[in-house]
Backbone as ProteinMPNN parsed JSONL, in Angstrom:
{"seq_chain_A": "MPKLTMQTTSIADLTLQAVFDKFIAFKKIKNLSEASIIYYEECFKFFTEYYPADQPLANITKDICLGYVQHLRKTRPNAKDTTINTYVRAVRAILYYAMEQEYIPRYKVELIRAEKEIKETYTDDELARLLKKPTRGVKKSSSGQRVKLE", "coords_chain_A": {"N_chain_A": [[87.99, -207.15, -57.068], [85.724, -204.688, -56.104], [83.764, -204.58, -53.113], [80.239, -204.694, -52.92], [78.271, -202.321, -51.357], [75.542, -201.853, -49.231], [73.314, -199.225, -49.26], [71.701, -197.736, -46.687], [68.655, -196.405, -46.373], [66.349, -194.728, -44.564], [62.925, -195.516, -44.46], [61.252, -193.464, -43.797], [62.698, -191.316, -44.693], [62.509, -191.372, -47.419], [61.906, -189.689, -50.404], [59.297, -188.352, -52.494], [60.251, -188.106, -55.1], [62.408, -189.939, -55.123], [61.08, -192.382, -54.835], [59.516, -192.294, -57.114], [61.514, -192.466, -59.083], [62.404, -195.074, -58.597], [60.054, -196.424, -59.208], [59.768, -195.877, -61.978], [62.085, -197.128, -62.927], [61.432, -199.77, -62.282], [59.185, -200.12, -63.947], [60.404, -199.906, -66.445], [62.004, -202.164, -66.403], [59.979, -204.009, -66.508], [59.353, -203.742, -69.091], [57.697, -201.689, -70.175], [56.091, -199.591, -72.575], [57.614, -196.785, -74.284], [55.861, -194.682, -74.537], [54.123, -195.095, -72.387], [55.849, -194.67, -70.241], [56.422, -191.962, -70.621], [53.849, -190.957, -70.202], [53.517, -191.504, -67.421], [55.564, -189.848, -66.453], [54.679, -187.276, -67.245], [52.243, -187.054, -65.823], [53.252, -187.266, -63.25], [54.691, -184.915, -63.122], [52.571, -183.071, -63.111], [51.44, -183.743, -60.646], [53.489, -183.01, -58.91], [53.324, -180.311, -59.017], [51.477, -179.789, -57.173], [52.18, -181.304, -54.876], [55.313, -181.16, -53.689], [58.198, -182.762, -55.148], [60.437, -183.218, -53.597], [59.582, -183.669, -51.076], [58.751, -185.759, -48.205], [57.652, -189.043, -48.92], [56.085, -190.402, -47.121], [54.34, -188.569, -46.072], [52.229, -188.357, -47.772], [48.868, -188.769, -47.979], [45.497, -190.084, -48.01], [43.951, -187.8, -47.908], [45.654, -185.923, -49.073], [45.611, -186.835, -51.677], [42.914, -186.363, -52.341], [42.947, -183.603, -52.137], [44.6, -183.086, -54.276], [42.943, -183.637, -56.447], [41.125, -181.528, -56.176], [42.914, -179.44, -56.604], [43.579, -179.915, -59.297], [41.109, -179.407, -60.501], [40.895, -176.703, -59.984], [43.189, -175.553, -61.201], [43.031, -176.449, -63.785], [40.491, -175.695, -65.195], [38.967, -176.333, -67.445], [39.263, -178.993, -67.842], [37.953, -182.211, -68.31], [36.158, -184.59, -66.268], [37.039, -187.176, -66.858], [39.594, -186.706, -67.797], [40.852, -185.704, -65.525], [40.683, -188.014, -63.967], [42.465, -189.572, -65.414], [44.939, -188.399, -64.786], [44.94, -188.892, -62.033], [44.934, -191.685, -61.989], [47.551, -192.343, -62.784], [49.091, -191.305, -60.665], [48.021, -192.834, -58.656], [48.968, -195.368, -59.419], [51.701, -195.063, -58.931], [51.667, -194.607, -56.152], [50.464, -196.998, -55.271], [52.471, -198.756, -55.999], [54.429, -197.934, -54.171], [53.123, -198.688, -51.848], [53.063, -201.471, -52.163], [55.759, -201.985, -51.914], [56.016, -201.479, -49.324], [56.598, -198.934, -48.384], [54.852, -197.013, -47.603], [51.787, -196.935, -45.661], [48.917, -198.941, -46.564], [46.205, -197.65, -48.442], [43.16, -196.679, -50.06], [43.072, -195.182, -53.205], [40.862, -193.251, -54.679], [39.024, -192.778, -57.713], [37.378, -189.988, -59.284], [33.865, -189.539, -59.762], [32.833, -189.754, -62.96], [30.778, -188.184, -65.288], [29.022, -189.828, -67.806], [29.264, -189.198, -71.205], [26.657, -188.784, -73.424], [26.419, -190.007, -76.582], [25.408, -188.975, -79.82], [23.463, -191.046, -81.864], [23.179, -192.881, -85.002], [20.294, -192.634, -87.13], [17.836, -195.087, -88.162], [17.474, -194.837, -90.883], [19.783, -193.403, -91.724], [21.707, -195.27, -91.036], [21.034, -197.399, -92.742], [21.641, -196.22, -95.22], [24.4, -195.901, -94.904], [25.244, -198.541, -94.779], [24.591, -199.543, -97.236], [25.625, -201.064, -100.236], [28.101, -199.556, -102.127], [28.036, -198.235, -105.483], [30.354, -198.534, -108.067], [31.533, -196.159, -110.074], [29.396, -196.436, -111.811], [26.083, -195.701, -112.664], [22.563, -195.999, -112.445], [20.252, -195.025, -114.882], [17.171, -193.108, -115.211], [15.617, -194.742, -116.793], [16.514, -197.183, -116.179], [18.797, -198.15, -117.305], [22.304, -198.774, -117.272], [24.713, -196.281, -116.664], [27.852, -194.977, -117.353], [29.816, -193.181, -115.075], [31.573, -190.066, -115.243]], "CA_chain_A": [[86.682, -206.586, -57.324], [85.25, -204.016, -54.891], [82.541, -205.101, -52.513], [79.039, -203.877, -52.993], [77.769, -201.947, -50.041], [74.136, -201.473, -49.239], [73.016, -197.942, -48.65], [70.471, -197.848, -45.918], [67.873, -195.181, -46.311], [65.147, -194.943, -43.772], [61.688, -195.352, -45.224], [60.728, -192.134, -43.477], [63.484, -190.331, -45.433], [62.264, -191.486, -48.862], [61.132, -188.593, -51.002], [58.423, -188.729, -53.602], [61.104, -188.234, -56.287], [63.17, -191.189, -55.022], [60.163, -193.492, -55.102], [59.145, -192.216, -58.534], [62.645, -192.995, -59.848], [62.356, -196.538, -58.442], [58.863, -196.862, -59.937], [60.083, -195.843, -63.412], [63.06, -198.199, -63.173], [60.664, -201.021, -62.233], [58.359, -200.195, -65.156], [61.3, -200.16, -67.579], [62.365, -203.583, -66.303], [58.789, -204.754, -66.945], [59.283, -203.501, -70.527], [56.608, -200.805, -70.569], [56.403, -198.799, -73.772], [58.125, -195.44, -74.026], [54.683, -193.818, -74.383], [53.634, -195.268, -71.014], [56.813, -194.004, -69.36], [56.179, -190.522, -70.794], [52.574, -190.7, -69.532], [53.772, -191.427, -65.983], [56.39, -188.666, -66.182], [53.832, -186.088, -67.37], [51.303, -187.021, -64.697], [54.057, -187.0, -62.056], [54.982, -183.482, -63.164], [51.358, -182.375, -62.665], [51.269, -183.989, -59.216], [54.504, -182.263, -58.163], [52.882, -178.913, -58.924], [50.663, -179.749, -55.954], [52.97, -181.862, -53.767], [56.701, -181.124, -54.173], [58.876, -184.048, -55.283], [61.473, -183.389, -52.577], [58.922, -183.896, -49.779], [58.686, -187.18, -47.841], [56.545, -189.85, -49.437], [55.264, -190.824, -45.982], [53.328, -187.544, -45.77], [51.113, -188.418, -48.725], [47.734, -189.509, -47.419], [44.275, -190.036, -48.816], [43.545, -186.388, -47.96], [46.512, -185.262, -50.074], [45.086, -187.259, -52.988], [41.671, -185.615, -52.561], [43.361, -182.23, -52.378], [45.145, -183.041, -55.639], [41.794, -183.542, -57.363], [40.656, -180.139, -56.079], [43.943, -178.63, -57.256], [43.416, -180.084, -60.748], [39.877, -178.7, -60.913], [41.142, -175.266, -59.89], [44.223, -175.133, -62.146], [42.626, -176.867, -65.136], [39.029, -175.631, -65.115], [38.325, -176.895, -68.637], [39.519, -180.433, -67.897], [36.805, -183.069, -68.012], [36.377, -185.54, -65.167], [37.822, -188.311, -67.354], [40.987, -186.248, -67.863], [41.334, -185.677, -64.139], [40.871, -189.408, -63.577], [43.682, -190.051, -66.067], [46.053, -187.935, -63.967], [44.874, -189.572, -60.733], [45.317, -193.083, -62.199], [49.02, -192.439, -62.805], [49.563, -191.095, -59.287], [47.592, -194.022, -57.908], [49.893, -196.456, -59.757], [52.946, -194.787, -58.209], [51.408, -194.812, -54.719], [50.251, -198.427, -55.033], [53.811, -199.354, -56.047], [55.049, -197.622, -52.875], [52.445, -199.514, -50.844], [53.533, -202.847, -52.344], [57.128, -202.026, -51.402], [55.85, -201.191, -47.901], [57.151, -197.623, -48.054], [53.757, -196.286, -46.954], [50.667, -197.833, -45.353], [47.923, -199.101, -47.633], [44.911, -196.964, -48.455], [42.563, -196.697, -51.388], [43.052, -193.919, -53.938], [39.658, -193.368, -55.499], [38.804, -191.881, -58.844], [36.142, -189.224, -59.139], [32.764, -190.036, -60.582], [32.775, -189.008, -64.214], [29.513, -188.338, -65.997], [29.205, -190.377, -69.138], [28.742, -188.35, -72.264], [25.77, -189.523, -74.311], [26.749, -189.682, -77.96], [24.289, -189.059, -80.749], [23.577, -192.231, -82.712], [22.577, -192.776, -86.328], [18.915, -193.095, -87.277], [17.763, -196.299, -88.972], [17.642, -194.399, -92.274], [21.195, -193.092, -91.935], [22.426, -196.526, -90.938], [20.771, -198.145, -93.977], [22.421, -195.584, -96.287], [25.811, -196.192, -94.68], [25.507, -199.958, -95.011], [24.262, -199.866, -98.619], [26.811, -201.306, -101.037], [28.261, -198.471, -103.103], [28.28, -198.59, -106.883], [31.628, -197.936, -108.461], [31.632, -195.561, -111.395], [28.237, -196.75, -112.649], [24.825, -195.247, -112.084], [21.41, -196.365, -113.269], [19.457, -193.874, -115.33], [15.748, -193.233, -114.864], [15.038, -195.84, -117.564], [17.029, -198.438, -115.647], [20.033, -198.537, -117.972], [23.527, -198.396, -116.558], [25.438, -195.187, -117.312], [29.172, -194.819, -116.737], [30.069, -191.833, -114.551], [32.88, -189.535, -115.644]], "C_chain_A": [[86.174, -205.943, -56.034], [83.943, -204.621, -54.4], [81.396, -204.13, -52.734], [78.58, -203.559, -51.584], [76.332, -201.487, -50.182], [73.985, -200.112, -48.58], [71.699, -198.089, -47.918], [69.824, -196.475, -45.821], [66.613, -195.518, -45.536], [63.927, -194.704, -44.657], [61.102, -193.974, -44.987], [61.456, -191.041, -44.254], [63.226, -190.368, -46.938], [61.422, -190.317, -49.354], [60.249, -189.15, -52.107], [59.265, -188.96, -54.857], [61.875, -189.552, -56.279], [62.292, -192.389, -55.346], [59.725, -193.482, -56.564], [60.271, -192.781, -59.403], [62.68, -194.53, -59.776], [61.184, -197.12, -59.234], [59.154, -196.921, -61.44], [61.082, -196.934, -63.774], [62.358, -199.563, -63.203], [59.83, -201.197, -63.5], [59.202, -200.449, -66.401], [61.751, -201.613, -67.591], [61.21, -204.449, -66.794], [58.473, -204.5, -68.416], [58.052, -202.699, -70.953], [57.033, -199.985, -71.776], [56.895, -197.414, -73.368], [56.967, -194.469, -73.819], [54.115, -193.911, -72.965], [54.551, -194.57, -70.019], [56.602, -192.494, -69.417], [54.888, -190.117, -70.096], [52.787, -190.557, -68.02], [54.582, -190.179, -65.633], [55.565, -187.378, -66.245], [52.876, -185.962, -66.185], [52.031, -186.755, -63.385], [54.372, -185.509, -61.976], [53.769, -182.68, -62.681], [51.177, -182.535, -61.153], [52.258, -183.161, -58.399], [54.253, -180.752, -58.193], [52.081, -178.718, -57.637], [51.472, -180.195, -54.73], [54.416, -181.966, -54.241], [57.402, -182.484, -54.115], [59.924, -184.284, -54.198], [60.894, -183.603, -51.173], [58.849, -185.398, -49.489], [57.436, -187.868, -48.401], [55.569, -190.192, -48.321], [54.173, -189.813, -45.64], [52.136, -187.573, -46.714], [50.039, -189.332, -48.157], [46.566, -189.448, -48.4], [43.797, -188.59, -48.963], [44.376, -185.6, -48.975], [45.994, -185.598, -51.473], [43.791, -186.518, -53.327], [41.969, -184.145, -52.842], [43.928, -182.049, -53.777], [44.024, -182.916, -56.66], [41.248, -182.108, -57.35], [41.628, -179.193, -56.772], [43.801, -178.708, -58.782], [42.187, -179.329, -61.249], [40.092, -177.189, -60.927], [42.113, -174.795, -60.98], [43.915, -175.505, -63.587], [41.097, -176.888, -65.204], [38.305, -176.235, -66.318], [38.518, -178.403, -68.759], [38.255, -181.208, -67.519], [37.17, -184.022, -66.878], [37.218, -186.735, -65.617], [39.303, -187.95, -67.462], [41.599, -186.218, -66.473], [41.577, -187.098, -63.643], [42.129, -190.004, -64.203], [44.908, -189.65, -65.264], [46.098, -188.689, -62.631], [45.295, -191.037, -60.875], [46.84, -193.265, -62.165], [49.585, -192.28, -61.397], [49.202, -192.303, -58.431], [48.535, -195.197, -58.172], [51.215, -196.29, -59.001], [52.764, -195.077, -56.717], [51.183, -196.291, -54.407], [51.573, -199.196, -55.12], [54.507, -199.149, -54.695], [54.423, -198.46, -51.759], [52.902, -200.966, -50.932], [54.949, -203.024, -51.791], [57.176, -201.743, -49.901], [56.583, -199.917, -47.468], [56.125, -196.775, -47.306], [52.647, -197.276, -46.634], [49.658, -197.857, -46.499], [46.684, -198.245, -47.381], [44.427, -196.932, -49.895], [42.577, -195.29, -51.98], [41.903, -194.029, -54.936], [39.632, -192.353, -56.627], [37.528, -191.098, -58.584], [35.083, -189.807, -60.064], [32.655, -189.152, -61.814], [31.436, -189.267, -64.893], [29.795, -188.844, -67.398], [28.521, -189.48, -70.156], [27.896, -189.209, -73.204], [26.042, -189.055, -75.739], [25.525, -189.866, -78.846], [24.506, -190.249, -81.674], [22.911, -191.979, -84.057], [21.12, -193.224, -86.284], [18.952, -194.365, -88.118], [17.997, -195.977, -90.448], [19.12, -194.137, -92.593], [22.047, -194.361, -91.912], [22.259, -197.349, -92.215], [21.577, -197.555, -95.133], [23.914, -195.867, -96.145], [26.165, -197.637, -95.029], [25.22, -200.399, -96.436], [25.545, -199.997, -99.424], [26.949, -200.202, -102.082], [28.468, -199.01, -104.515], [29.524, -197.852, -107.32], [31.557, -197.452, -109.905], [30.46, -195.839, -112.324], [26.98, -196.308, -111.916], [23.688, -195.669, -113.015], [20.642, -195.096, -113.627], [18.006, -194.102, -114.934], [15.065, -194.353, -115.636], [15.58, -197.194, -117.124], [18.301, -198.9, -116.318], [21.243, -198.03, -117.179], [24.277, -197.352, -117.371], [26.76, -195.022, -116.574], [29.366, -193.367, -116.314], [31.444, -191.37, -115.001], [33.382, -188.566, -114.633]], "O_chain_A": [[86.189, -206.58, -54.981], [83.13, -205.109, -55.185], [81.574, -202.912, -52.732], [78.513, -204.439, -50.726], [75.97, -200.814, -51.147], [74.474, -199.887, -47.473], [70.702, -198.523, -48.494], [70.382, -195.53, -45.264], [65.914, -196.485, -45.839], [63.913, -193.8, -45.492], [60.514, -193.384, -45.893], [60.907, -189.958, -44.459], [63.682, -189.482, -47.659], [60.371, -190.003, -48.795], [60.441, -190.269, -52.582], [59.017, -189.91, -55.6], [61.986, -190.21, -57.313], [62.716, -193.304, -56.052], [59.58, -194.538, -57.18], [60.002, -193.504, -60.363], [62.954, -195.198, -60.774], [61.306, -198.177, -59.854], [58.823, -197.908, -62.097], [60.944, -197.59, -64.806], [62.659, -200.405, -64.049], [59.772, -202.29, -64.063], [58.755, -201.139, -67.318], [61.868, -202.225, -68.652], [61.423, -205.49, -67.417], [57.461, -204.974, -68.933], [57.437, -202.998, -71.977], [58.221, -199.722, -71.964], [56.629, -196.938, -72.264], [57.072, -193.539, -73.019], [53.674, -192.906, -72.408], [54.083, -193.95, -69.064], [56.602, -191.824, -68.384], [54.827, -189.06, -69.467], [52.299, -189.606, -67.409], [54.311, -189.526, -64.626], [55.726, -186.493, -65.405], [52.724, -184.881, -65.617], [51.489, -186.091, -62.502], [54.328, -184.913, -60.9], [53.922, -181.719, -61.928], [50.809, -181.585, -60.462], [51.918, -182.666, -57.325], [54.906, -180.002, -57.467], [52.022, -177.618, -57.088], [51.449, -179.544, -53.686], [54.717, -182.782, -55.112], [57.227, -183.25, -53.167], [60.264, -185.432, -53.909], [61.641, -183.706, -50.2], [58.88, -186.214, -50.411], [56.329, -187.332, -48.352], [54.362, -190.263, -48.549], [53.188, -190.161, -44.989], [51.14, -186.888, -46.48], [50.276, -190.51, -47.892], [46.652, -188.841, -49.467], [43.296, -188.203, -50.019], [43.858, -184.714, -49.654], [45.949, -184.732, -52.347], [43.595, -186.095, -54.466], [41.322, -183.521, -53.684], [43.762, -180.996, -54.392], [44.146, -182.169, -57.631], [40.947, -181.548, -58.403], [41.21, -178.253, -57.449], [43.891, -177.692, -59.472], [42.229, -178.689, -62.299], [39.543, -176.483, -61.772], [41.887, -173.761, -61.608], [44.486, -174.927, -64.512], [40.483, -177.953, -65.263], [37.138, -176.61, -66.207], [37.99, -179.022, -69.683], [37.584, -180.893, -66.536], [38.345, -184.227, -66.574], [38.023, -187.25, -64.841], [40.167, -188.798, -67.241], [42.732, -186.657, -66.273], [42.575, -187.357, -62.971], [42.786, -190.846, -63.592], [45.819, -190.456, -65.076], [47.17, -189.073, -62.164], [45.944, -191.578, -59.979], [47.345, -194.226, -61.586], [50.462, -193.042, -60.988], [49.986, -192.736, -57.587], [48.866, -195.942, -57.25], [51.775, -197.263, -58.495], [53.612, -195.719, -56.097], [51.661, -196.785, -53.386], [51.772, -200.172, -54.397], [55.099, -200.079, -54.146], [55.115, -198.889, -50.836], [53.106, -201.62, -49.909], [55.291, -204.083, -51.266], [58.243, -201.766, -49.289], [57.109, -199.825, -46.359], [56.48, -195.93, -46.484], [52.562, -198.336, -47.255], [49.566, -196.919, -47.291], [46.193, -198.14, -46.258], [45.203, -197.134, -50.83], [42.149, -194.33, -51.339], [41.962, -194.792, -55.9], [40.143, -191.239, -56.511], [36.699, -191.495, -57.765], [35.401, -190.492, -61.036], [32.415, -187.949, -61.712], [31.014, -190.412, -65.052], [30.69, -188.352, -68.086], [27.373, -189.066, -69.991], [28.359, -190.229, -73.715], [25.914, -187.874, -76.06], [24.721, -190.779, -78.653], [25.6, -190.44, -82.205], [22.18, -191.005, -84.235], [20.757, -194.094, -85.491], [19.977, -194.685, -88.719], [18.634, -196.745, -91.169], [19.634, -194.598, -93.612], [22.994, -194.495, -92.686], [23.223, -197.929, -92.714], [22.135, -198.299, -95.939], [24.613, -196.051, -97.141], [27.26, -197.915, -95.518], [25.569, -201.517, -96.814], [26.443, -199.162, -99.32], [26.013, -199.944, -102.839], [29.005, -200.101, -104.708], [29.721, -196.685, -106.982], [31.525, -198.254, -110.839], [30.524, -195.512, -113.508], [26.835, -196.515, -110.711], [23.851, -195.686, -114.235], [20.417, -194.222, -112.789], [17.653, -195.15, -114.393], [14.04, -194.869, -115.191], [15.158, -198.232, -117.634], [18.845, -199.94, -115.948], [21.189, -196.996, -116.514], [24.461, -197.492, -118.58], [26.799, -194.939, -115.346], [29.116, -192.443, -117.087], [32.369, -192.172, -115.127], [34.469, -188.012, -114.795]]}, "name": "protein", "num_of_chains": 1, "seq": "MPKLTMQTTSIADLTLQAVFDKFIAFKKIKNLSEASIIYYEECFKFFTEYYPADQPLANITKDICLGYVQHLRKTRPNAKDTTINTYVRAVRAILYYAMEQEYIPRYKVELIRAEKEIKETYTDDELARLLKKPTRGVKKSSSGQRVKLE"}
């Protein structure tokens, strides 16, 4: 049986792509759903439009992360703040994985402040009508007698 040899790669030589591949392998071992893996891959693709995957991971700083948010706002002008935060969350997960593995120094990757959308609520009248028990196929006439609907 051949011996296993350890390949030594300097942490400074690690590319973003190499760390992403390790991150995905780790997430698959942790049994993440295929939808989650696809989510990370899509968000990684967006990030690599800003910071190339073949560049050293060690060069990614808090300023690069802030620049990524600006890049998203410029390239996706119709994206809501919550959408941008979704992209940043995925990149943050990858970077925090790299920090846990001690590939890069620790720093905080912050989300942007998203304004909460105020949704229109039902009036008391509308709520009462919605909660009223429906009659099935029977309606009362003006004299109070039950009439079968056709």
